N, C-alpha and C positions, 0 to 999 in steps of 0.2 A: 429394666432395659432388656434382659435376656428373654423375658416373656414376649415382648414385642418382636424381638428377632425371631423367636420360635414361631410366632403367628405369621410373620412374613414368609419364613421358609416353608411352613406347612401349606401355605396357599399355592406354592409351586409343585406340591406333590401331584403325581399323575399327569403332569404337564410335559411340555417339550424339554424342560430343563431337569426333569427328574432323572436321578441316577445315583451312582455310588457316592459322588461328592455331596450331593444334596442330603442324602440320608446320613452320611458321616457328619456333616455340619449340624444337622438336627441332633445327632447323638452328643456332639460336643456341647451344644447349648443346653440340652437336658442334664448333662453332667454338671455344668456350671450352675444350673438352677437347683441342684441337689436331688435329682431323681435318677439315680443310676439304673434302676430297673427299666424305666422308659428309654434311657440312653442306650442300654444294651439292646433293646429291640431295634432301634434305628441302626446300630452298628451291625447287627445281624442282617438287616435289610440291605445295607451297603455291601455286605459280603455276598449277598445273593446276586447283586449286579456285577461284582468283581471279586472273585475268591482270592485274587492275588494282591489285594489292597492291604499292604503291610500295616499301615497306620490304623486301619480299621480293626485289624486283629489286636493290635496293641491296646487300643482304646476299649475294645470289647472286653479284654482281660481286666483292664482297670475298672470298668463299670461293674463287671460281675464281682470283682473283689470288693469294691465299695458297697455293693448290694449284699455282701456276705455269702455269696455262693463260691466258696474257694475251689471246690473241685471243678466247676465249670470254668472259673477264671484260669486255673492251671491248664485245663484242656485248650482254652483259647490261646493262651500264650504258647503252648507247645505247637499248635497248628500254625500260629503266626511265625514262630521261629523257623519252621520248615519252609513256609512261603517266602519269608524274607531272605533266608539263606539261598534258596533256589533263584531268587531274583538278583542276588548280589547286594542286597540291602543289609549289609553287615552291621551297621550301627543299630538299626532297628532290631535285628536278631540278638545282638548283645544286650540291649536294654531289656527286651522281653525275657532273655535268659536270666537276668538278675532278678526280675520280678517273679519268674517261675520258680527259681530256687528258694526264694523267701517263702512262697506259698507251700512248696513241697515240704520244707522244714516244718511249717505250721501244721501240715497234715500228717506229719510223721513219715513222710516218704523220703527216699534217698534223693537229695538234690542233684546228684551226679547224673540222674536220668533226665535232666532238663536240657 
């Protein structure tokens, strides 16, 4: 099912409906299909359209974490926390802070810096 959804979404790339939401949706579907590396690419593209897309930052961090790139995941969460806080999206900021602290501990960093 996810592969057919991906195919349908990819047909809309570079068309009039292309944008942050489309790229975000593709990232979600690639995560569901088990390819966090491909998902991370789409979340990055979503952020090129809209740097203030809190959900894209959160999912980018998840994709990078699932892909095994913990330093990049931590960086994505930190940037996402800043964006979400500035927008007043406090729930997203809190969620990303929890994930960032877990990764910081894994990396031997001080989780208080998240």
